[in-house]
C-alpha positions as CSV (number, residue, x, y, z in Angstrom):
1,M,0.0,0.0,0.0
2,S,1.5,3.3,-1.0
3,C,-1.3,5.8,-0.2
4,I,-0.3,7.7,2.9
5,F,-3.9,8.3,3.9
6,C,-4.7,4.6,3.6
7,M,-1.8,3.9,5.9
8,I,-3.2,6.5,8.4
9,V,-6.6,4.7,8.2
10,D,-5.0,1.3,8.9
11,G,-2.9,2.7,11.7
12,T,0.5,2.1,10.0
13,I,1.1,5.9,10.3
14,P,-0.1,7.6,13.5
15,S,-2.4,10.6,13.4
16,K,-4.0,13.0,15.9
17,K,-7.6,12.0,15.4
18,A,-10.4,14.5,15.6
19,Y,-13.2,12.1,14.7
20,E,-13.6,8.5,13.5
21,D,-16.4,6.1,12.7
22,D,-16.7,3.0,10.5
23,E,-16.7,5.0,7.2
24,I,-14.6,8.2,7.8
25,L,-11.6,9.5,9.6
26,A,-10.8,13.1,10.6
27,F,-7.4,14.1,11.8
28,H,-5.2,17.2,12.3
29,D,-3.0,18.2,9.4
30,I,0.7,18.0,10.2
31,N,1.3,21.2,8.2
32,P,-1.6,23.4,9.3
33,Q,-2.5,26.4,7.1
34,A,-4.7,27.9,9.8
35,P,-5.0,27.6,13.6
36,V,-7.4,24.7,13.0
37,H,-6.7,22.5,10.0
38,I,-8.4,19.1,10.0
39,L,-8.5,16.6,7.1
40,V,-11.6,14.5,6.7
41,I,-11.2,11.4,4.5
42,P,-13.3,8.3,3.6
43,K,-11.7,5.1,4.9
44,V,-12.3,3.6,1.5
45,H,-9.7,4.7,-1.1
46,I,-11.2,7.2,-3.6
47,P,-8.5,9.1,-5.5
48,S,-10.1,12.5,-5.7
49,V,-13.4,14.3,-6.4
50,D,-13.1,12.9,-9.9
51,G,-13.4,9.4,-8.4
52,I,-16.8,9.9,-6.7
53,T,-19.4,7.6,-8.2
54,Y,-23.0,6.6,-7.6
55,E,-21.6,3.5,-5.8
56,N,-19.4,5.5,-3.3
57,S,-21.1,8.8,-3.0
58,S,-22.8,7.9,0.2
59,V,-19.5,8.1,2.1
60,V,-19.1,11.7,0.8
61,A,-22.6,12.5,2.0
62,R,-21.6,11.0,5.4
63,I,-18.5,13.3,5.5
64,F,-20.6,16.4,4.9
65,E,-23.1,15.2,7.5
66,K,-20.3,15.0,10.1
67,I,-18.3,18.1,9.1
68,P,-20.4,20.5,11.2
69,A,-19.9,18.4,14.4
70,I,-16.2,18.0,13.7
71,A,-15.9,21.8,13.3
72,D,-17.9,22.5,16.4
73,A,-15.8,20.1,18.5
74,A,-12.7,21.9,17.2
75,G,-14.1,25.2,18.5
76,L,-14.9,26.7,15.1
77,T,-18.0,28.5,16.3
78,N,-17.5,31.6,14.2
79,G,-17.2,29.8,10.8
80,Y,-14.9,27.6,8.8
81,R,-13.9,26.8,5.2
82,V,-14.1,23.4,3.5
83,I,-11.8,22.8,0.6
84,S,-11.0,19.8,-1.6
85,N,-8.3,20.0,-4.2
86,C,-8.5,17.8,-7.3
87,G,-5.5,17.3,-9.5
88,S,-2.0,18.6,-9.9
89,D,-3.0,22.2,-10.9
90,T,-4.6,22.6,-7.4
91,C,-1.6,21.0,-5.6
92,Q,-3.5,17.9,-4.6
93,S,-0.6,16.3,-2.8
94,V,-2.2,13.0,-1.7
95,P,-4.3,11.1,-4.3
96,H,-7.0,10.1,-1.7
97,L,-10.2,12.2,-1.5
98,H,-9.9,14.5,1.4
99,F,-11.6,17.7,2.7
100,H,-9.8,20.4,4.6
101,I,-11.6,22.1,7.4
102,L,-9.8,25.4,8.0
103,G,-10.6,28.0,10.7
104,G,-9.7,29.6,14.0
105,R,-9.1,33.0,12.5
106,T,-10.5,35.3,9.8
107,L,-9.4,33.7,6.5
108,S,-8.5,35.6,3.4
109,E,-11.3,36.2,0.8
110,K,-8.9,35.1,-1.9
111,M,-9.0,31.5,-2.9
112,A,-6.2,31.7,-5.5
């Protein structure tokens, strides 16, 4: 297995977990871009947004059902940003679908 996020899911690589259930894992980013920076991933390997299908989209729905509670537990009561990069032009560094939850300060209006 060469996917770093799959290795985090199976426990080969440790992480600071923010949330976990049977389908998803949320953990703190080791290179945070904001005071709170949590990654939320499906435990099943999906390479990116482009890999979402009818058959696996329920796990993405589950992620978005849980994001508000994960953000609340992290103290993000004044808002947060959710981002998913898809492909090399957006600097997707790990080819495993993931959503960044960013917050803890006023974020820039610029997205690029």
